[in-house]
Backbone as a chain_set.jsonl record, in Angstrom:
{"seq": "MTPERFSKIKEVLQKRQTDLTVIMDHVHKPHNFNAIIRTCDAVGIQDVHYVPVKDGFRQLNYFAKGSQKWVEAHRYESFSQAAEQFQNKNYQLLAAHFSDQAVDYRNIDYTKPTAIVMGTELEGISEETAQIVDKHIIVPMQGMVASLNVSVASAIILFEAQKQRQNAGMYEDRSLSVERYKNLLFEWSYPKIAKTFRDKNSPYPELDEDGFIL", "coords": {"N": [[0.846, -1.245, 0.101], [0.754, 1.769, -1.218], [1.334, 5.465, 0.084], [0.413, 6.992, -1.79], [-1.658, 5.573, -2.864], [-3.436, 4.976, -0.879], [-4.192, 7.489, -0.335], [-6.077, 8.295, -2.454], [-7.853, 6.457, -2.139], [-9.29, 7.152, -0.027], [-9.949, 9.837, -0.917], [-11.859, 8.955, -2.626], [-13.329, 7.919, -1.085], [-14.532, 9.653, 0.729], [-16.34, 11.798, -1.008], [-18.138, 9.418, -1.788], [-21.64, 9.17, -2.299], [-24.271, 8.815, -0.293], [-27.305, 8.637, -0.367], [-27.883, 8.915, -3.165], [-28.831, 6.444, -6.004], [-28.708, 3.707, -7.87], [-31.391, 1.328, -9.106], [-31.939, -1.386, -11.052], [-34.336, -3.011, -12.87], [-34.424, -6.177, -13.633], [-32.517, -5.767, -15.658], [-30.709, -7.674, -18.038], [-28.57, -8.384, -19.814], [-25.11, -8.621, -19.111], [-23.125, -7.044, -19.554], [-24.282, -4.855, -20.078], [-25.289, -4.328, -17.503], [-23.043, -4.373, -16.184], [-21.657, -2.192, -16.681], [-23.421, 0.308, -15.933], [-22.782, 0.106, -13.109], [-20.202, 0.488, -13.659], [-20.473, 3.299, -14.162], [-21.981, 4.009, -11.605], [-19.804, 3.774, -9.94], [-18.216, 5.963, -11.175], [-19.588, 8.213, -10.404], [-19.767, 8.336, -8.036], [-21.335, 6.686, -6.019], [-22.054, 4.099, -4.0], [-24.163, 2.153, -3.221], [-25.492, 0.143, -5.649], [-28.775, -1.519, -6.577], [-30.501, -4.199, -7.409], [-33.255, -6.412, -9.833], [-33.538, -9.644, -10.27], [-33.442, -11.161, -13.454], [-35.911, -13.317, -14.472], [-35.68, -16.032, -15.398], [-32.852, -17.879, -15.147], [-30.857, -16.335, -13.826], [-27.466, -15.475, -13.097], [-25.542, -14.998, -10.905], [-22.767, -14.998, -10.297], [-21.968, -14.664, -12.998], [-22.622, -11.765, -13.985], [-20.713, -10.364, -12.66], [-18.34, -8.003, -12.908], [-15.061, -8.05, -12.523], [-13.604, -5.504, -12.103], [-15.886, -4.012, -11.392], [-16.964, -5.129, -9.134], [-15.389, -4.621, -6.853], [-15.204, -2.229, -6.01], [-18.269, -0.887, -5.947], [-21.054, -2.008, -4.172], [-23.297, -4.268, -4.832], [-26.892, -4.816, -4.468], [-29.366, -7.708, -3.801], [-32.933, -7.703, -4.994], [-36.078, -9.546, -4.975], [-38.018, -8.876, -5.766], [-39.194, -5.751, -7.927], [-41.172, -4.235, -6.125], [-39.887, -4.968, -3.427], [-38.084, -3.668, -3.808], [-38.2, -1.291, -3.754], [-40.477, -0.433, -1.657], [-38.337, -0.354, 0.488], [-36.883, 2.35, -0.162], [-38.724, 3.992, -0.354], [-39.461, 4.121, 2.336], [-37.698, 5.471, 3.162], [-37.753, 8.064, 2.196], [-36.825, 8.661, -0.496], [-36.994, 10.061, -4.047], [-38.564, 7.981, -6.714], [-37.717, 7.232, -9.479], [-38.077, 6.935, -12.77], [-36.587, 5.512, -16.027], [-38.566, 6.322, -18.755], [-40.886, 5.97, -21.225], [-43.562, 7.728, -21.311], [-46.57, 9.494, -21.069], [-46.733, 11.419, -19.071], [-44.159, 11.746, -18.871], [-40.895, 13.731, -17.934], [-38.246, 15.429, -19.02], [-34.789, 14.556, -18.562], [-33.081, 16.166, -16.944], [-35.028, 18.461, -15.771], [-35.384, 17.563, -13.135], [-34.799, 17.787, -9.819], [-31.884, 16.094, -8.607], [-30.246, 16.91, -6.286], [-31.983, 15.79, -4.077], [-32.585, 12.995, -2.335], [-32.39, 10.008, -4.104], [-33.199, 7.682, -6.158], [-32.575, 5.852, -9.148], [-34.449, 4.306, -11.869], [-34.018, 1.998, -13.634], [-34.989, -0.126, -17.075], [-35.621, -3.34, -18.617], [-33.738, -4.001, -21.409], [-34.998, -4.143, -23.539], [-37.504, -3.683, -23.275], [-37.874, -1.426, -21.259], [-39.429, -0.432, -18.005], [-41.452, -2.254, -16.62], [-45.438, -2.069, -15.766], [-46.549, -2.159, -13.623], [-44.19, -1.639, -12.3], [-43.907, 1.268, -13.453], [-45.849, 2.454, -12.087], [-45.456, 2.608, -9.523], [-43.328, 3.827, -9.04], [-42.476, 7.74, -8.414], [-42.092, 9.162, -10.596], [-41.562, 9.593, -14.238], [-39.083, 9.866, -16.057], [-37.568, 11.196, -19.374], [-34.485, 10.885, -21.671], [-34.659, 13.332, -24.025], [-34.842, 12.717, -27.655], [-33.347, 13.49, -30.475], [-33.208, 12.177, -33.028], [-33.554, 9.573, -35.618], [-33.409, 7.338, -34.189], [-35.843, 6.049, -31.517], [-34.658, 5.485, -28.971], [-31.864, 5.061, -26.403], [-29.217, 2.974, -25.695], [-29.685, 1.107, -22.73], [-27.241, 1.293, -20.737], [-26.163, 3.473, -21.401], [-28.261, 5.837, -21.263], [-28.795, 5.571, -18.327], [-25.941, 6.389, -17.887], [-25.895, 9.072, -18.98], [-28.027, 9.934, -17.52], [-27.02, 10.175, -14.842], [-24.952, 11.274, -14.77], [-25.742, 14.258, -15.251], [-27.176, 13.874, -12.386], [-24.767, 14.546, -10.935], [-23.306, 16.609, -11.558], [-25.384, 18.124, -10.344], [-25.243, 18.023, -7.969], [-22.079, 18.3, -7.565], [-22.163, 20.813, -8.132], [-23.809, 22.004, -6.049], [-22.284, 21.533, -4.12], [-22.193, 18.703, -2.519], [-19.926, 17.077, -2.873], [-17.985, 17.384, -0.98], [-18.715, 17.52, 1.444], [-18.192, 14.19, 3.479], [-20.721, 11.833, 3.274], [-20.831, 9.048, 4.435], [-21.279, 7.024, 7.366], [-19.232, 6.872, 9.587], [-18.634, 4.659, 10.965], [-19.011, 2.778, 8.626], [-17.115, 4.098, 6.425], [-14.553, 3.808, 7.667], [-14.37, 0.666, 7.664], [-14.835, 0.345, 4.987], [-12.634, 1.591, 3.928], [-10.556, -0.235, 5.016], [-11.303, -2.493, 4.176], [-10.783, -2.035, 0.733], [-8.603, -0.735, 0.928], [-6.789, -3.411, 2.183], [-7.609, -5.903, 0.638], [-7.488, -8.761, 0.997], [-6.68, -9.134, 3.284], [-8.801, -8.111, 4.809], [-10.452, -10.128, 4.199], [-9.552, -12.486, 5.235], [-10.264, -11.428, 8.226], [-13.135, -11.104, 8.103], [-13.805, -13.808, 7.886], [-13.145, -14.67, 9.911], [-14.907, -13.283, 11.511], [-14.145, -11.105, 13.008], [-13.282, -8.031, 14.229], [-11.961, -5.25, 11.795], [-8.635, -4.132, 12.242], [-7.015, -0.994, 13.504], [-6.011, 1.686, 11.115], [-2.852, 3.693, 10.802], [-2.721, 7.306, 9.704], [-1.29, 7.198, 7.645], [-1.942, 4.54, 6.576], [-1.174, 2.264, 7.024], [-1.072, -0.959, 9.352], [-2.255, -0.595, 12.22]], "CA": [[-0.076, -0.15, 0.087], [1.706, 3.426, -1.348], [0.918, 6.845, 0.608], [-0.345, 7.802, -2.962], [-2.809, 4.727, -3.123], [-4.439, 5.543, 0.366], [-4.759, 8.973, -0.209], [-6.176, 8.164, -3.633], [-8.83, 5.633, -1.528], [-9.558, 8.127, 1.325], [-10.21, 10.803, -1.579], [-13.02, 8.576, -3.35], [-14.76, 7.641, -0.147], [-14.923, 10.966, 0.891], [-17.059, 11.835, -1.976], [-19.416, 8.675, -1.847], [-22.762, 9.793, -2.008], [-24.952, 7.682, -0.224], [-28.149, 8.939, -1.08], [-28.45, 8.514, -4.801], [-28.71, 5.271, -6.276], [-29.8, 3.146, -9.007], [-32.466, 0.149, -9.184], [-31.992, -2.05, -12.25], [-34.913, -3.72, -12.825], [-34.52, -7.224, -14.76], [-31.563, -5.614, -16.81], [-30.05, -8.652, -17.921], [-27.26, -8.636, -20.186], [-24.22, -8.661, -18.019], [-21.894, -6.169, -20.247], [-24.822, -2.766, -19.334], [-25.159, -4.347, -15.911], [-21.803, -3.894, -15.41], [-21.487, -0.423, -17.283], [-24.114, 0.519, -15.161], [-22.292, -0.278, -11.841], [-18.865, 1.667, -13.613], [-20.702, 4.543, -13.97], [-21.998, 4.72, -10.583], [-18.289, 4.168, -9.223], [-17.59, 7.163, -11.477], [-20.164, 9.674, -9.923], [-19.571, 8.195, -6.401], [-22.106, 5.811, -5.458], [-21.617, 3.007, -3.195], [-24.863, 0.923, -3.735], [-26.566, -0.339, -6.218], [-29.69, -2.229, -6.215], [-31.374, -4.742, -9.162], [-33.939, -7.201, -9.448], [-32.865, -10.636, -11.47], [-34.699, -11.69, -14.458], [-36.641, -14.425, -13.772], [-35.063, -17.114, -16.145], [-31.915, -18.486, -14.79], [-30.276, -15.154, -13.858], [-26.663, -16.538, -12.386], [-25.314, -13.537, -10.327], [-21.284, -14.254, -10.618], [-21.488, -14.485, -13.973], [-23.025, -10.528, -14.112], [-20.013, -8.909, -12.019], [-17.062, -7.865, -13.613], [-13.579, -7.945, -11.458], [-13.175, -3.833, -11.857], [-16.527, -3.23, -10.759], [-17.724, -5.227, -8.028], [-14.473, -4.22, -5.984], [-15.479, -0.701, -5.599], [-19.54, -0.872, -5.749], [-21.807, -3.278, -3.669], [-24.67, -4.803, -5.374], [-27.914, -5.554, -3.511], [-30.183, -8.192, -5.005], [-34.536, -8.296, -4.265], [-36.755, -10.236, -5.74], [-39.324, -8.168, -6.677], [-39.41, -4.495, -7.58], [-41.625, -3.565, -4.842], [-39.653, -4.707, -2.433], [-36.761, -2.529, -3.475], [-38.911, 0.319, -3.884], [-40.431, -0.246, -0.178], [-37.113, 0.537, 1.688], [-36.161, 3.709, -0.821], [-39.746, 4.819, 0.094], [-40.03, 4.574, 3.263], [-36.808, 6.706, 3.415], [-38.592, 9.329, 1.345], [-36.319, 8.792, -1.602], [-37.879, 10.288, -5.068], [-38.215, 7.368, -7.066], [-37.185, 8.161, -10.779], [-38.121, 5.652, -13.614], [-36.682, 6.143, -17.304], [-39.925, 5.451, -19.244], [-41.829, 7.202, -22.127], [-45.227, 8.041, -20.96], [-47.403, 10.603, -20.947], [-46.115, 12.211, -17.859], [-42.471, 12.197, -18.538], [-40.385, 14.728, -17.821], [-36.894, 15.951, -19.654], [-34.248, 14.413, -16.65], [-32.645, 17.356, -16.555], [-35.919, 19.176, -15.368], [-35.404, 17.155, -11.913], [-33.767, 17.732, -8.45], [-30.91, 15.3, -8.246], [-29.87, 17.264, -5.229], [-33.041, 15.314, -3.288], [-32.508, 11.137, -2.128], [-33.367, 9.793, -5.269], [-33.057, 6.05, -6.869], [-33.037, 6.052, -10.477], [-34.975, 3.027, -12.184], [-33.489, 1.497, -15.222], [-35.509, -1.336, -16.825], [-34.946, -3.963, -19.496], [-32.935, -3.521, -22.662], [-36.131, -4.354, -24.761], [-38.961, -3.393, -22.764], [-37.776, -0.979, -20.191], [-40.216, -0.896, -17.216], [-43.399, -3.076, -16.367], [-46.285, -1.563, -15.795], [-46.144, -2.475, -11.882], [-42.883, -0.106, -12.041], [-44.21, 2.339, -13.692], [-47.405, 2.672, -10.941], [-45.046, 2.549, -8.299], [-42.809, 5.378, -8.77], [-42.833, 8.898, -8.807], [-41.814, 9.901, -11.557], [-41.041, 9.008, -15.298], [-37.602, 10.655, -17.242], [-36.678, 10.605, -20.4], [-33.886, 11.945, -22.313], [-35.228, 13.757, -25.392], [-33.943, 12.429, -28.866], [-33.543, 14.422, -31.812], [-32.606, 11.371, -34.631], [-34.88, 8.616, -36.041], [-33.82, 5.985, -33.294], [-36.411, 6.087, -30.269], [-34.347, 5.297, -27.402], [-30.958, 4.821, -26.021], [-29.397, 1.731, -24.869], [-29.902, 1.212, -21.242], [-26.447, 2.113, -19.851], [-25.811, 4.953, -21.971], [-29.05, 6.495, -20.956], [-28.19, 5.559, -17.186], [-25.228, 7.612, -17.825], [-26.528, 10.313, -19.261], [-28.599, 10.977, -15.815], [-25.931, 9.917, -13.369], [-23.77, 12.627, -14.794], [-26.641, 15.177, -14.814], [-26.961, 14.145, -10.849], [-23.292, 14.543, -10.681], [-23.774, 17.796, -11.641], [-26.142, 19.148, -9.559], [-24.637, 17.726, -6.664], [-21.006, 19.154, -7.288], [-22.864, 22.656, -7.975], [-24.77, 22.444, -4.662], [-21.223, 21.009, -3.09], [-22.27, 17.868, -1.785], [-18.938, 16.202, -2.642], [-17.125, 18.508, -0.355], [-18.573, 16.873, 2.986], [-18.447, 12.872, 3.715], [-21.819, 11.087, 3.495], [-20.9, 7.899, 4.945], [-20.977, 6.716, 8.575], [-17.801, 6.576, 10.22], [-17.99, 3.223, 10.942], [-18.926, 2.201, 7.009], [-15.99, 4.634, 6.161], [-13.195, 2.636, 8.408], [-14.532, -0.6, 6.914], [-14.127, 0.545, 3.063], [-11.111, 2.165, 3.884], [-9.63, -1.191, 5.217], [-11.218, -3.65, 2.773], [-10.084, -1.383, -0.127], [-6.658, -0.859, 1.225], [-6.226, -4.744, 2.204], [-9.007, -6.895, 0.526], [-7.271, -10.303, 1.329], [-6.133, -9.282, 4.828], [-10.162, -7.941, 4.788], [-11.301, -11.48, 4.142], [-9.163, -12.903, 6.902], [-11.118, -10.949, 9.354], [-14.599, -11.65, 8.262], [-14.092, -15.456, 7.847], [-13.272, -15.054, 11.451], [-15.985, -12.928, 12.793], [-13.473, -10.373, 13.93], [-13.476, -6.408, 13.688], [-10.718, -4.862, 11.43], [-7.755, -3.76, 13.205], [-7.16, 0.626, 13.379], [-5.29, 1.863, 10.366], [-3.045, 4.791, 11.085], [-2.664, 8.488, 9.275], [-0.735, 6.527, 6.552], [-2.192, 3.622, 5.556], [-0.326, 1.302, 7.986], [-2.405, -1.471, 10.354], [-1.442, -0.698, 13.82]], "C": [[0.651, 1.226, -0.018], [0.538, 4.689, -1.042], [0.01, 7.34, -0.657], [-1.666, 6.847, -3.341], [-4.069, 4.986, -2.073], [-4.717, 6.778, 0.3], [-5.956, 8.969, -1.161], [-8.052, 7.302, -2.642], [-9.62, 6.802, -0.44], [-10.244, 8.963, 0.055], [-11.702, 10.346, -2.261], [-14.129, 8.085, -2.31], [-15.368, 8.763, 0.712], [-15.753, 11.936, 0.028], [-18.477, 11.249, -2.059], [-20.703, 9.271, -1.758], [-24.228, 8.51, -1.556], [-26.601, 7.759, -0.285], [-29.01, 8.945, -2.573], [-27.652, 7.334, -4.91], [-29.309, 5.215, -7.114], [-30.594, 1.524, -8.497], [-32.272, -0.485, -10.922], [-33.077, -3.316, -12.234], [-35.042, -4.785, -14.271], [-33.587, -6.639, -16.286], [-30.368, -6.748, -16.8], [-28.58, -9.361, -18.987], [-25.973, -8.012, -19.362], [-23.353, -7.135, -18.671], [-23.304, -4.383, -19.896], [-25.047, -3.568, -18.261], [-24.27, -3.73, -15.586], [-21.048, -2.522, -15.838], [-22.081, 0.387, -16.293], [-23.401, 0.998, -13.823], [-20.927, 0.896, -12.654], [-19.181, 2.815, -13.089], [-20.914, 5.25, -13.072], [-21.046, 4.688, -9.812], [-18.024, 5.54, -9.786], [-18.0, 8.212, -10.784], [-20.281, 9.644, -8.311], [-20.694, 7.552, -5.622], [-21.871, 4.871, -4.682], [-22.415, 1.767, -3.736], [-25.195, 0.812, -4.706], [-27.707, -1.343, -6.027], [-30.383, -3.041, -7.433], [-31.83, -5.624, -8.479], [-33.523, -8.439, -10.847], [-33.755, -10.648, -12.126], [-35.175, -12.777, -14.057], [-36.074, -16.411, -14.313], [-33.378, -17.276, -15.917], [-30.855, -17.753, -14.577], [-29.244, -15.814, -12.746], [-25.387, -15.221, -12.367], [-23.828, -13.772, -10.708], [-20.873, -14.19, -12.153], [-21.764, -12.744, -14.271], [-21.546, -10.02, -13.649], [-18.598, -9.265, -13.103], [-15.938, -7.401, -12.362], [-13.791, -6.4, -11.177], [-14.612, -3.15, -11.324], [-17.261, -3.553, -9.449], [-16.463, -4.665, -6.847], [-14.83, -3.002, -5.335], [-16.717, -0.343, -5.207], [-20.348, -2.411, -5.232], [-23.324, -3.169, -4.083], [-25.932, -5.382, -4.613], [-28.867, -6.338, -4.196], [-31.858, -8.052, -3.876], [-34.963, -9.044, -5.519], [-37.8, -10.291, -5.967], [-38.73, -6.933, -6.513], [-40.218, -3.934, -6.575], [-41.236, -4.245, -3.936], [-38.492, -3.879, -2.317], [-37.253, -1.404, -3.563], [-39.648, 0.735, -2.17], [-39.496, 0.379, 0.702], [-36.477, 1.817, 1.082], [-37.672, 4.82, 0.216], [-39.964, 5.415, 1.486], [-38.457, 5.159, 4.393], [-36.624, 8.15, 2.867], [-37.326, 9.525, 0.238], [-37.689, 8.948, -2.544], [-37.127, 8.82, -5.407], [-38.16, 7.538, -8.87], [-37.104, 7.104, -12.143], [-38.111, 6.21, -14.895], [-37.744, 5.248, -17.664], [-40.506, 6.775, -19.908], [-43.022, 6.737, -21.755], [-45.746, 9.673, -20.985], [-47.023, 11.984, -19.905], [-45.028, 12.38, -17.851], [-42.008, 13.463, -18.854], [-39.194, 14.885, -18.497], [-35.854, 15.668, -18.349], [-33.514, 15.057, -16.331], [-33.549, 18.66, -15.837], [-36.02, 18.559, -13.925], [-34.191, 17.291, -10.87], [-32.819, 16.918, -8.239], [-30.23, 15.132, -6.903], [-31.031, 16.258, -3.466], [-32.63, 13.594, -3.319], [-32.976, 11.02, -3.072], [-32.407, 8.637, -5.675], [-33.585, 6.232, -8.448], [-32.958, 4.271, -11.022], [-34.541, 2.267, -13.217], [-33.836, 0.15, -15.519], [-35.136, -2.333, -18.116], [-34.354, -3.033, -20.697], [-34.157, -3.402, -23.85], [-37.106, -3.592, -24.703], [-39.269, -2.399, -22.03], [-38.743, -1.386, -18.883], [-41.516, -1.754, -17.207], [-43.957, -1.857, -15.866], [-46.653, -1.065, -14.29], [-45.241, -1.566, -11.553], [-43.311, 1.115, -12.23], [-45.649, 3.266, -12.884], [-46.54, 3.175, -9.834], [-44.156, 3.682, -8.15], [-42.941, 6.777, -8.612], [-42.948, 9.813, -9.821], [-41.171, 9.444, -12.923], [-40.092, 10.353, -15.849], [-37.401, 10.233, -18.565], [-35.24, 11.854, -20.776], [-33.944, 11.724, -23.21], [-34.032, 13.411, -26.224], [-34.365, 13.27, -30.102], [-33.454, 13.604, -33.113], [-34.306, 10.524, -34.556], [-34.652, 7.797, -34.918], [-34.679, 6.586, -31.895], [-35.998, 6.368, -28.927], [-32.849, 4.983, -27.605], [-30.629, 3.483, -25.155], [-28.878, 1.843, -23.086], [-28.548, 1.745, -20.843], [-25.58, 2.978, -20.477], [-26.909, 5.924, -21.232], [-28.754, 6.549, -19.358], [-26.998, 6.623, -17.058], [-25.095, 8.847, -17.823], [-27.461, 10.633, -18.014], [-27.742, 10.773, -15.211], [-25.177, 11.285, -13.238], [-24.661, 14.223, -14.448], [-26.751, 15.427, -13.536], [-26.061, 14.416, -10.025], [-23.438, 15.756, -10.892], [-24.003, 18.508, -10.753], [-25.59, 19.216, -8.215], [-23.276, 18.253, -6.198], [-21.205, 20.379, -7.496], [-23.095, 22.816, -6.34], [-23.152, 22.019, -3.649], [-21.381, 19.777, -2.021], [-21.147, 16.877, -1.95], [-17.822, 16.731, -1.738], [-17.414, 17.991, 1.331], [-18.899, 14.988, 3.126], [-19.811, 12.495, 3.992], [-21.93, 9.925, 4.281], [-20.418, 7.786, 6.512], [-19.733, 6.726, 8.889], [-17.639, 5.372, 10.298], [-17.831, 2.099, 9.02], [-17.501, 3.017, 6.356], [-14.786, 3.739, 6.655], [-13.584, 1.528, 7.777], [-14.236, -0.172, 5.635], [-12.887, 0.764, 3.207], [-10.208, 1.091, 4.05], [-9.823, -2.291, 4.159], [-10.634, -3.225, 1.276], [-8.826, -1.217, -0.279], [-6.286, -2.268, 0.923], [-7.202, -5.461, 2.375], [-8.406, -8.196, 0.896], [-7.233, -10.277, 2.677], [-7.683, -9.395, 5.266], [-10.768, -9.405, 5.233], [-10.917, -12.345, 5.083], [-9.991, -12.739, 7.761], [-12.5, -11.548, 9.318], [-14.804, -12.62, 8.201], [-13.884, -15.541, 9.285], [-14.055, -14.194, 12.626], [-15.377, -11.7, 13.312], [-13.229, -8.789, 13.14], [-12.172, -6.053, 12.978], [-9.439, -3.866, 12.439], [-7.509, -1.973, 12.432], [-5.997, 0.736, 12.115], [-4.729, 3.239, 10.979], [-3.157, 5.768, 9.505], [-2.061, 7.959, 7.564], [-0.877, 5.09, 5.565], [-1.805, 2.369, 6.385], [-1.286, 0.538, 8.766], [-1.701, -1.029, 11.205], [-1.733, -1.815, 14.526]], "O": [[1.102, 1.765, 0.993], [-0.562, 4.893, -1.557], [-1.006, 8.013, -0.481], [-2.588, 7.299, -4.02], [-5.261, 5.143, -2.337], [-5.644, 7.172, 1.008], [-6.924, 9.619, -0.767], [-9.16, 7.829, -2.73], [-10.844, 6.915, -0.512], [-11.434, 8.649, 0.022], [-12.592, 11.181, -2.426], [-15.331, 7.902, -2.504], [-16.471, 8.744, 1.259], [-15.809, 13.062, 0.521], [-19.539, 11.84, -2.252], [-20.736, 10.093, -0.842], [-24.858, 7.713, -2.251], [-27.131, 6.649, -0.23], [-30.196, 8.969, -2.902], [-26.558, 7.038, -4.43], [-30.194, 5.99, -7.478], [-30.197, 0.82, -7.568], [-32.568, 0.243, -11.869], [-32.805, -4.401, -11.72], [-35.469, -4.529, -15.396], [-33.805, -6.906, -17.467], [-29.435, -6.836, -16.003], [-27.911, -10.389, -18.883], [-26.017, -6.825, -19.036], [-23.092, -6.239, -17.867], [-23.02, -3.225, -19.59], [-24.573, -2.64, -17.604], [-24.318, -2.725, -14.876], [-20.052, -2.008, -15.329], [-21.35, 1.202, -15.731], [-23.449, 2.184, -13.495], [-20.778, 2.025, -12.187], [-18.693, 3.382, -12.111], [-20.599, 6.436, -12.984], [-21.109, 5.462, -8.857], [-17.606, 6.368, -8.977], [-17.222, 9.109, -10.46], [-20.699, 10.516, -7.55], [-20.915, 8.001, -4.497], [-20.648, 4.869, -4.828], [-21.974, 0.793, -4.346], [-25.362, 1.986, -5.034], [-27.462, -2.129, -5.112], [-30.786, -2.393, -8.399], [-31.537, -5.952, -7.329], [-33.293, -8.161, -12.023], [-34.867, -10.269, -11.756], [-34.659, -13.214, -13.029], [-36.133, -17.497, -13.738], [-32.688, -16.638, -16.712], [-29.789, -18.206, -14.993], [-29.649, -16.467, -11.784], [-24.681, -14.725, -13.244], [-23.377, -12.89, -11.439], [-19.778, -13.791, -12.551], [-20.839, -12.341, -14.977], [-21.128, -9.128, -14.387], [-18.132, -10.229, -13.711], [-16.108, -6.537, -11.502], [-14.142, -6.065, -10.046], [-14.621, -1.995, -10.897], [-17.934, -2.764, -8.786], [-16.984, -4.245, -5.813], [-14.718, -2.858, -4.117], [-16.766, 0.43, -4.25], [-20.256, -3.527, -5.741], [-24.201, -2.351, -3.803], [-25.83, -6.523, -4.161], [-29.324, -5.829, -5.219], [-31.985, -8.2, -2.66], [-34.449, -9.14, -6.634], [-38.53, -11.23, -6.283], [-37.996, -6.657, -5.564], [-39.734, -2.895, -6.127], [-42.18, -4.437, -3.171], [-37.966, -3.454, -1.288], [-36.518, -0.429, -3.405], [-39.465, 1.802, -1.586], [-39.692, 1.333, 1.456], [-35.588, 2.37, 1.73], [-37.641, 5.779, 0.987], [-40.386, 6.519, 1.83], [-38.242, 5.221, 5.603], [-35.76, 9.014, 3.015], [-36.869, 10.666, 0.174], [-38.814, 8.491, -2.344], [-36.05, 8.382, -5.001], [-39.028, 8.328, -9.242], [-36.039, 6.555, -12.427], [-38.947, 7.033, -15.269], [-37.979, 4.095, -17.303], [-40.61, 7.943, -19.534], [-43.447, 5.586, -21.849], [-45.119, 10.73, -20.907], [-47.086, 13.195, -20.113], [-44.554, 13.105, -16.977], [-42.456, 14.197, -19.735], [-38.982, 13.684, -18.664], [-35.955, 16.316, -17.307], [-32.989, 14.752, -15.261], [-32.982, 19.67, -15.419], [-36.93, 19.127, -13.32], [-33.007, 17.001, -11.036], [-32.792, 16.94, -7.008], [-29.796, 14.107, -6.379], [-30.747, 16.223, -2.269], [-32.397, 13.06, -4.403], [-33.976, 11.691, -3.329], [-31.181, 8.63, -5.562], [-34.685, 6.635, -8.825], [-32.118, 3.392, -10.829], [-35.605, 1.817, -13.642], [-33.42, -0.775, -14.82], [-34.12, -1.933, -18.684], [-34.45, -1.819, -20.878], [-34.13, -2.667, -24.837], [-37.604, -2.933, -25.616], [-40.452, -2.11, -21.85], [-38.872, -2.59, -18.663], [-42.455, -1.64, -17.995], [-43.322, -0.842, -15.578], [-46.951, 0.068, -13.912], [-45.407, -0.757, -10.639], [-43.181, 2.007, -11.391], [-46.172, 4.351, -13.136], [-46.916, 4.174, -9.222], [-44.246, 4.437, -7.181], [-44.147, 6.96, -8.779], [-43.606, 10.846, -9.946], [-40.114, 8.837, -12.754], [-40.442, 11.526, -15.976], [-37.105, 9.079, -18.874], [-35.034, 13.011, -20.41], [-33.633, 10.656, -23.737], [-32.837, 13.569, -25.972], [-35.483, 13.58, -30.515], [-33.593, 14.174, -34.195], [-35.392, 10.65, -33.99], [-35.709, 7.377, -34.448], [-34.182, 7.519, -31.265], [-36.514, 7.059, -28.049], [-32.458, 4.672, -28.73], [-31.334, 2.989, -24.276], [-27.99, 2.478, -22.517], [-28.666, 2.928, -20.524], [-24.418, 3.189, -20.132], [-26.415, 6.839, -20.573], [-28.431, 7.679, -18.992], [-27.056, 7.566, -16.268], [-24.479, 9.599, -17.069], [-27.488, 11.804, -17.636], [-27.564, 11.882, -14.707], [-24.895, 12.034, -12.303], [-24.308, 15.075, -13.633], [-26.596, 16.568, -13.1], [-26.175, 14.547, -8.806], [-23.982, 16.153, -9.862], [-23.263, 19.369, -10.278], [-25.492, 20.215, -7.501], [-23.046, 18.596, -5.038], [-20.382, 21.164, -7.025], [-22.575, 23.664, -5.615], [-23.129, 22.313, -2.454], [-20.848, 19.793, -0.912], [-21.235, 15.841, -1.291], [-16.681, 16.328, -1.963], [-16.576, 18.051, 2.232], [-20.027, 14.636, 2.781], [-20.18, 12.867, 5.105], [-23.007, 9.692, 4.831], [-19.384, 8.328, 6.901], [-19.074, 6.442, 7.888], [-16.645, 4.838, 9.807], [-17.06, 1.269, 8.54], [-16.797, 2.251, 5.698], [-14.177, 3.012, 5.871], [-12.698, 1.357, 6.94], [-13.104, -0.462, 5.251], [-12.043, 0.108, 2.595], [-9.133, 1.156, 3.454], [-8.96, -2.85, 3.482], [-10.026, -4.097, 0.654], [-8.089, -1.439, -1.24], [-5.689, -2.584, -0.106], [-7.745, -5.784, 3.432], [-9.362, -8.904, 1.215], [-7.671, -11.226, 3.327], [-8.055, -10.376, 5.911], [-11.358, -9.71, 6.27], [-11.742, -12.964, 5.755], [-10.582, -13.718, 8.216], [-12.979, -12.281, 10.182], [-15.985, -12.907, 8.398], [-14.427, -16.461, 9.897], [-14.013, -14.229, 13.855], [-16.078, -11.12, 14.141], [-13.064, -8.511, 11.953], [-11.171, -6.532, 13.51], [-9.733, -2.981, 13.243], [-7.727, -1.702, 11.251], [-5.099, -0.105, 12.128], [-5.514, 3.99, 11.559], [-3.526, 5.273, 8.44], [-2.498, 8.429, 6.514], [-0.354, 4.698, 4.522], [-2.477, 1.376, 6.109], [-2.356, 1.105, 8.989], [-0.479, -1.015, 11.056], [-1.232, -1.991, 15.636]]}, "num_chains": 1, "name": "protein.A"}
């Protein structure tokens, strides 16, 4: 662990946004799944959520090594199960979905606690999901194609959220709890050693200011 590496890890964790997330509702192509997770990491999202496809979803094949190291993915058996968790925390649920009520994705306040819902590659979100969410958002199209790839649309929306939060100074103050910050700091700095402690159900040791284990 070099001082430069340790400093980078602390900087990234300092900017993690605990009240911004994505819910993938039956996104079934691994390259889209992982592209969305990589974008989440890029804008400072620590936790993503997903509802697997019904027919033979294999979790281990979905996660690219580069993405699962930095972002935690949480599985739900239904969208309503996932949605309830965020509704109880007063998140706004925004689904990328074409409808008469849909609004331009740029006309949303992403500084509020927000969960962005992305649906399947071909069909988008289900009617049930469309009824549950608070708003439908769209990326306006000026060409012949009617929609964007789900991972591309996710990136466009998420970077708008990042811009708004950056302008509001939300990346300047750490939002991770002290306990979670310390745990992630140790896990990212010493992943193999962290696994040993987890296997023993033991707490992680403290690190000094240079990242060395005390």
